C-alpha positions as CSV (number, residue, x, y, z in Angstrom):
1,M,-20.7,-41.3,-32.9
2,P,-19.1,-39.6,-29.6
3,A,-21.3,-38.3,-27.1
4,T,-22.5,-34.6,-27.0
5,V,-22.5,-32.4,-24.2
6,V,-25.4,-29.5,-24.9
7,L,-25.0,-26.6,-23.1
8,K,-27.8,-24.3,-21.3
9,P,-29.3,-21.6,-23.1
10,G,-27.1,-18.3,-22.5
11,K,-23.9,-20.8,-21.7
12,D,-22.2,-20.8,-25.1
13,Q,-20.4,-17.5,-25.0
14,S,-17.2,-18.8,-23.2
15,P,-16.6,-21.6,-26.2
16,R,-17.5,-19.1,-28.8
17,R,-14.8,-17.0,-27.1
18,R,-12.5,-19.7,-27.6
19,H,-12.1,-20.1,-24.0
20,P,-11.2,-23.9,-23.4
21,W,-12.8,-24.7,-20.2
22,V,-16.5,-25.5,-20.4
23,F,-17.7,-26.0,-16.4
24,S,-20.2,-28.3,-14.8
25,G,-23.1,-25.6,-14.4
26,A,-23.1,-24.9,-18.3
27,I,-24.1,-28.2,-19.0
28,A,-28.2,-28.9,-19.9
29,R,-27.6,-32.7,-20.7
30,L,-25.5,-35.3,-22.3
31,L,-26.7,-37.0,-25.3
32,G,-25.2,-40.6,-25.5
33,E,-22.6,-42.2,-23.3
34,A,-19.2,-40.6,-22.5
35,R,-16.7,-42.0,-19.6
36,E,-14.1,-39.8,-17.9
37,G,-11.3,-38.8,-20.4
38,E,-13.3,-39.7,-23.8
39,A,-13.5,-37.0,-26.4
40,V,-17.0,-35.4,-26.7
41,R,-18.5,-32.8,-29.2
42,V,-20.1,-29.6,-27.4
43,E,-23.2,-28.2,-29.0
44,A,-25.0,-24.8,-28.1
45,A,-28.6,-25.1,-27.0
46,G,-30.1,-24.9,-30.5
47,G,-27.7,-27.7,-31.9
48,E,-24.5,-25.7,-33.2
49,L,-21.4,-27.5,-32.8
50,L,-18.9,-25.3,-30.7
51,G,-16.1,-27.6,-30.2
52,T,-14.7,-30.7,-29.2
53,G,-12.6,-31.8,-25.8
54,H,-12.1,-34.4,-23.4
55,F,-14.6,-35.0,-20.9
56,S,-14.0,-35.2,-17.1
57,P,-17.5,-35.4,-15.7
58,G,-16.5,-35.7,-12.0
59,G,-14.8,-32.2,-11.7
60,S,-16.2,-28.6,-11.9
61,I,-14.1,-28.2,-15.6
62,A,-16.7,-30.8,-17.3
63,V,-15.0,-30.4,-20.9
64,R,-11.3,-29.0,-21.8
65,L,-11.7,-28.2,-25.5
66,F,-9.2,-28.4,-27.8
67,D,-10.9,-27.5,-31.0
68,F,-13.3,-24.9,-31.7
69,G,-16.3,-24.0,-34.1
70,P,-18.5,-25.9,-36.6
71,A,-15.6,-27.7,-38.3
72,A,-14.0,-28.8,-34.8
73,Q,-12.0,-32.0,-35.4
74,L,-12.1,-35.1,-33.0
75,P,-8.8,-36.4,-31.9
76,S,-6.9,-38.5,-33.9
77,P,-2.9,-39.3,-34.6
78,A,-3.0,-36.7,-37.4
79,F,-4.8,-34.3,-35.1
80,W,-2.2,-34.8,-32.3
81,E,0.8,-34.8,-34.7
82,A,-0.3,-30.9,-36.2
83,R,-0.8,-29.6,-32.9
84,L,2.7,-30.7,-31.5
85,R,4.4,-29.8,-35.0
86,N,2.4,-26.2,-34.4
87,A,4.3,-26.2,-31.0
88,Y,7.5,-27.3,-32.1
89,Q,8.0,-24.9,-34.8
90,L,7.1,-22.1,-32.3
91,R,9.8,-22.8,-30.2
92,Q,11.9,-23.2,-33.6
93,R,11.3,-19.4,-34.2
94,L,12.1,-18.9,-30.4
95,G,15.6,-20.2,-31.1
96,L,15.0,-22.9,-28.7
97,A,14.5,-25.9,-30.5
98,S,17.8,-26.4,-32.0
99,G,18.8,-30.0,-31.2
100,P,19.6,-32.5,-28.8
101,S,23.4,-31.4,-29.2
102,P,25.4,-31.4,-25.8
103,A,27.1,-28.3,-27.1
104,A,24.1,-26.1,-27.6
105,P,23.8,-23.5,-25.3
106,T,20.2,-24.6,-24.3
107,N,18.8,-27.9,-24.9
108,V,16.1,-28.1,-22.6
109,Y,12.6,-26.5,-23.0
110,R,9.1,-26.9,-22.8
111,L,7.8,-28.4,-26.1
112,A,3.9,-28.4,-24.9
113,H,2.4,-26.1,-22.5
114,G,-1.2,-27.1,-22.3
115,E,-3.8,-24.8,-23.3
116,G,-1.4,-22.2,-24.3
117,D,-0.9,-24.7,-27.1
118,G,-4.1,-25.8,-27.8
119,L,-3.3,-29.1,-25.6
120,P,-5.3,-28.6,-22.5
121,G,-4.2,-30.8,-19.9
122,L,-0.5,-32.0,-21.3
123,I,2.9,-30.9,-20.5
124,V,5.9,-32.2,-22.6
125,D,9.2,-31.0,-21.8
126,V,12.5,-31.6,-23.6
127,Y,16.3,-32.6,-22.1
128,G,18.3,-33.0,-24.9
129,D,17.2,-36.1,-26.6
130,V,14.4,-37.4,-24.2
131,A,11.0,-35.9,-23.9
132,V,9.0,-36.1,-20.4
133,I,5.1,-36.2,-20.9
134,Q,2.9,-35.0,-18.1
135,A,-0.5,-35.6,-18.4
136,H,-3.0,-33.4,-16.0
137,S,-6.2,-34.5,-17.3
138,P,-7.6,-38.3,-17.9
139,G,-8.1,-37.3,-21.5
140,M,-4.4,-36.8,-22.3
141,Y,-3.4,-39.6,-20.0
142,Y,-5.4,-42.0,-22.2
143,A,-4.2,-40.6,-25.2
144,R,-0.5,-40.7,-23.8
145,H,0.7,-43.4,-26.5
146,E,-0.6,-41.5,-29.5
147,L,0.9,-38.4,-28.1
148,A,4.2,-40.1,-27.9
149,A,4.2,-41.6,-31.6
150,A,3.4,-37.7,-32.4
151,I,6.4,-36.5,-30.9
152,K,8.4,-39.0,-32.4
153,A,7.0,-37.8,-35.6
154,V,7.5,-34.1,-35.1
155,L,11.0,-34.5,-33.4
156,G,12.8,-37.7,-35.4
157,D,15.6,-38.7,-34.5
158,D,16.2,-35.5,-32.2
159,V,14.4,-37.6,-29.5
160,R,15.8,-41.2,-28.4
161,A,13.2,-41.7,-25.4
162,I,10.0,-40.7,-24.1
163,Y,9.4,-40.6,-20.5
164,D,5.7,-40.7,-18.9
165,K,5.6,-38.9,-15.7
166,S,1.9,-38.9,-15.2
167,A,1.2,-41.0,-12.4
168,E,1.4,-38.1,-9.9
169,T,-0.6,-35.6,-11.7
170,V,-3.5,-37.2,-13.6
171,P,-6.4,-37.7,-11.3
172,A,-6.2,-40.8,-9.2
173,Q,-9.8,-41.9,-9.8
174,A,-9.4,-41.9,-13.4
175,A,-6.3,-43.8,-13.8
176,P,-5.8,-45.6,-10.3
177,D,-3.3,-48.2,-11.8
178,A,-1.2,-45.0,-13.4
179,R,2.7,-45.8,-13.2
180,N,5.8,-43.7,-14.5
181,G,7.6,-45.1,-17.1
182,Y,9.1,-45.3,-20.5
183,L,6.7,-44.9,-23.9
184,L,10.0,-45.1,-26.1
185,G,13.1,-46.1,-25.7
186,E,15.1,-45.5,-22.5
187,A,17.8,-43.7,-20.4
188,S,20.2,-45.4,-18.4
189,G,20.4,-44.3,-14.4
190,H,18.8,-40.7,-13.0
191,E,21.4,-38.4,-13.7
192,H,21.0,-36.9,-17.1
193,L,23.1,-33.8,-18.0
194,V,21.7,-30.9,-20.0
195,H,22.5,-27.0,-20.8
196,E,20.7,-24.0,-20.0
197,N,22.2,-20.4,-21.2
198,G,25.6,-22.5,-21.3
199,H,25.2,-23.8,-17.6
200,Q,25.3,-27.6,-17.4
201,F,22.8,-29.1,-14.9
202,A,22.2,-32.8,-13.8
203,V,18.4,-33.3,-14.2
204,D,16.4,-36.5,-13.2
205,W,13.0,-36.7,-14.6
206,E,12.2,-40.0,-13.0
207,T,12.2,-39.2,-9.4
208,G,12.3,-35.4,-9.2
209,Q,9.8,-32.9,-8.9
210,K,7.8,-32.2,-11.8
211,T,9.2,-32.9,-15.0
212,G,13.0,-32.6,-13.2
213,F,13.7,-29.2,-13.7
214,F,12.0,-25.9,-13.4
215,I,12.1,-24.9,-16.8
216,D,9.9,-21.7,-16.4
217,Q,12.4,-19.8,-14.5
218,R,15.1,-19.9,-17.4
219,D,14.6,-16.0,-18.4
220,N,14.8,-15.1,-14.5
221,R,17.6,-16.8,-13.8
222,E,19.5,-14.9,-16.8
223,L,18.3,-11.7,-15.1
224,L,19.4,-12.6,-11.8
225,A,22.6,-13.1,-12.9
226,R,22.8,-9.3,-14.1
227,Y,22.6,-8.4,-10.6
228,A,24.5,-11.1,-8.4
229,P,28.5,-10.2,-8.8
230,G,30.0,-9.6,-5.7
231,R,26.6,-10.1,-3.6
232,R,26.0,-12.5,-0.9
233,V,22.8,-14.5,-2.1
234,L,20.4,-16.7,-0.7
235,N,18.5,-19.0,-2.6
236,T,15.4,-20.2,-0.6
237,F,13.3,-23.3,-2.1
238,C,16.4,-24.2,-4.3
239,Y,15.2,-27.3,-5.5
240,T,18.0,-28.4,-8.2
241,G,20.0,-24.6,-7.6
242,G,19.2,-23.1,-10.9
243,F,19.7,-19.7,-9.3
244,S,22.3,-20.5,-7.3
245,V,24.5,-22.0,-10.3
246,Y,23.8,-18.6,-12.3
247,A,24.7,-16.5,-9.5
248,L,27.9,-18.5,-8.7
249,A,28.6,-18.3,-12.3
250,A,28.2,-14.5,-12.5
251,G,30.7,-13.9,-9.5
252,A,28.6,-13.9,-6.6
253,A,30.7,-13.8,-3.2
254,L,29.0,-16.3,-1.4
255,V,25.6,-18.6,-2.1
256,H,23.7,-20.1,0.4
257,S,21.3,-22.7,-0.9
258,V,18.1,-24.0,1.1
259,D,15.3,-26.3,0.4
260,A,13.6,-28.9,3.2
261,S,14.0,-31.6,0.3
262,K,17.2,-33.5,0.9
263,R,17.1,-35.2,-2.7
264,A,16.7,-31.3,-3.9
265,I,20.0,-30.3,-1.8
266,E,21.9,-33.5,-3.0
267,L,21.0,-32.3,-6.8
268,T,21.8,-28.5,-6.0
269,E,25.5,-29.5,-4.9
270,R,25.8,-32.1,-7.7
271,N,24.8,-29.1,-10.0
272,V,27.3,-26.5,-8.2
273,E,30.0,-29.2,-8.5
274,L,29.3,-29.5,-12.4
275,S,29.7,-25.6,-12.4
276,G,33.2,-25.9,-10.4
277,Y,32.2,-23.1,-7.8
278,Q,31.9,-25.2,-4.6
279,A,34.3,-22.9,-2.5
280,R,31.6,-20.4,-2.6
281,H,28.5,-22.1,-1.9
282,E,26.8,-24.0,1.2
283,A,23.7,-25.9,1.1
284,F,21.2,-26.5,4.0
285,A,18.6,-29.2,4.0
286,Q,16.0,-27.1,6.0
287,D,12.3,-25.8,6.2
288,V,12.9,-22.2,4.9
289,Q,11.1,-20.5,7.7
290,H,13.3,-22.8,10.4
291,F,16.4,-21.3,8.3
292,F,15.4,-17.8,8.7
293,K,14.7,-18.3,12.4
294,N,18.4,-19.7,12.5
295,P,20.2,-18.4,9.7
296,A,23.5,-19.8,9.0
297,S,25.1,-16.3,8.2
298,E,25.0,-13.6,11.1
299,Q,25.2,-10.9,8.1
300,P,22.3,-10.1,6.2
301,Y,22.2,-11.1,2.2
302,D,22.5,-8.7,-0.6
303,L,20.1,-10.7,-2.8
304,I,17.5,-13.2,-1.8
305,I,15.3,-15.9,-4.1
306,L,11.9,-16.6,-2.7
307,D,10.7,-19.1,-5.2
308,P,8.1,-21.4,-3.0
309,P,6.0,-24.1,-4.7
310,A,2.4,-23.3,-5.1
311,Y,0.7,-22.1,-2.0
312,A,-2.9,-22.3,-3.7
313,K,-4.1,-25.0,-6.4
314,H,-7.9,-24.1,-5.5
315,L,-9.7,-20.8,-4.6
316,S,-10.5,-21.9,-1.3
317,A,-7.0,-21.8,-0.4
318,R,-6.3,-18.6,-1.8
319,H,-6.7,-16.3,1.4
320,N,-4.7,-18.9,3.4
321,A,-1.9,-18.7,0.2
322,L,-1.7,-15.0,0.6
323,M,-0.8,-15.0,4.2
324,G,1.7,-17.6,3.5
325,Y,3.3,-15.0,1.0
326,K,3.0,-12.2,3.1
327,R,5.1,-14.4,6.2
328,L,7.5,-15.4,3.6
329,N,8.3,-12.1,2.1
330,L,8.4,-10.7,5.7
331,A,11.3,-13.1,7.0
332,G,12.7,-12.3,3.7
333,L,12.7,-8.7,4.1
334,R,14.1,-8.9,7.7
335,H,17.6,-10.8,6.4
336,L,18.2,-8.5,3.4
337,A,20.8,-5.8,3.9
338,P,19.9,-1.9,3.1
339,G,20.1,-1.6,-0.5
340,G,19.5,-5.5,-1.3
341,L,17.4,-7.1,-4.1
342,L,14.7,-9.2,-3.4
343,F,13.6,-11.8,-6.4
344,T,10.2,-13.1,-5.2
345,F,7.7,-15.3,-6.8
346,S,4.5,-17.2,-6.8
347,C,3.4,-20.1,-9.2
348,S,-0.2,-20.3,-7.6
349,Q,-2.5,-20.1,-10.3
350,V,-5.5,-18.8,-8.5
351,V,-3.2,-15.8,-7.0
352,S,-3.3,-12.9,-9.7
353,P,-0.3,-10.2,-9.7
354,E,-2.3,-7.7,-8.1
355,L,-3.0,-10.1,-5.1
356,F,0.5,-11.4,-5.2
357,E,1.9,-7.8,-5.0
358,G,-0.4,-6.5,-2.3
359,A,0.8,-9.4,0.1
360,V,4.4,-8.4,-1.0
361,L,3.4,-4.9,0.0
362,A,1.9,-5.9,3.2
363,A,5.1,-7.7,4.1
364,A,7.1,-4.7,3.7
365,I,4.9,-2.4,5.4
366,E,5.2,-4.3,8.4
367,A,9.0,-4.9,8.1
368,G,9.5,-1.0,7.9
369,R,11.3,-1.3,4.6
370,P,11.0,1.0,1.8
371,A,11.2,-0.6,-1.8
372,R,11.1,-0.1,-5.1
373,I,9.7,-2.3,-8.1
374,L,12.5,-2.9,-10.7
375,H,11.1,-5.3,-12.8
376,R,7.6,-7.4,-12.9
377,L,8.5,-11.2,-13.9
378,T,6.3,-14.2,-15.6
379,Q,7.1,-17.0,-17.3
380,P,9.7,-17.7,-20.7
381,A,8.0,-17.6,-24.2
382,D,8.0,-21.5,-24.0
383,H,5.1,-21.2,-21.6
384,P,2.8,-19.1,-23.9
385,V,-0.2,-18.0,-22.7
386,S,-3.6,-18.2,-25.4
387,L,-5.0,-14.7,-25.3
388,F,-8.5,-16.4,-24.8
389,H,-7.6,-18.4,-21.9
390,P,-5.5,-15.8,-19.2
391,E,-5.7,-18.5,-16.7
392,G,-1.9,-19.8,-18.1
393,A,-0.3,-17.0,-16.7
394,Y,0.5,-18.9,-13.7
395,L,4.0,-17.5,-12.7
396,K,4.6,-13.9,-11.4
397,G,7.3,-12.4,-9.8
398,L,9.0,-8.9,-8.6
399,V,12.5,-7.9,-8.5
400,L,12.7,-5.2,-5.7
401,A,15.5,-2.9,-4.6
402,V,15.0,-2.4,-0.4
403,E,16.1,0.2,1.3
């Protein structure tokens, strides 16, 4: 029998509402023994089974629930396969999971998005015929071989390799010997070509950031293409140059791409080369704020993209993050031409849309630039948010028309 986590009286409302996090302060006692990452039962003070999940005694989130109610199941190969099949069927209905064919307009998508797919702590991204796993919890890391088998069972011949990239995301104390590597098959070399909305990109999931590509900006890149024709565009924190390629393909007059990472700039230049628009593009391996102090162009830009990495991963860092967003947006506004557009984003989960908008407002006030909101942006449909877990809505963005 698995161990049982018994909650304090009155602390059972959250799991009854199907919220997947049980915080350590809600736990009265543990019946039996459970190590980090093991599956446990969660019971109300009166003994009623509320759900099952992975145990993480060292963190503030002590249990991540993946099933709820008196009939909650413990994980098994069949359980993982059912969950992943449900996630895959949703992507099929969205028109994203159309197979790995290089001729497909889009053959890169997120197959599993943590709590949004009932798989807390698990990310699975699909790049053509390769799936990349990232575990963000010990429980999902320990289940990686079962998960790989389930992915293969669901995708069948559409997947030839499964790569585990959990070493940089699973808590170090839970998996000190974690190493990235293939759980199934292999792919030669570091450059792998995929398509998104008809654009070709080289993806490096082995050494690149995250799983290799920022899939969550797909819809926002497509929106940017509507506004890019004829404009001078600056893409900051460009990573692999997704926004840059879309802007160039749409007819931007000029695109400058900036990232502090030399490897990111190499990937951006490679992707621009694949698109064939090198003549209108220039890349800079510089810190973004340093670039703003000494911009490559004396002319202001007509469209600027601010898409920084997460400034805050914990509540304790939220205030500093808001100050950082204000400084960044102030610099962007000062380099934007009258009548220009600002695409500005935050992927910090602990920064709400209201707080982020407030930081951008403060920047606009200090810059003395009237601005109107044209769009409020978020993550695409293959990054679903559980209605019971609003914290899953991490990506927020604004498109501003600036006078």
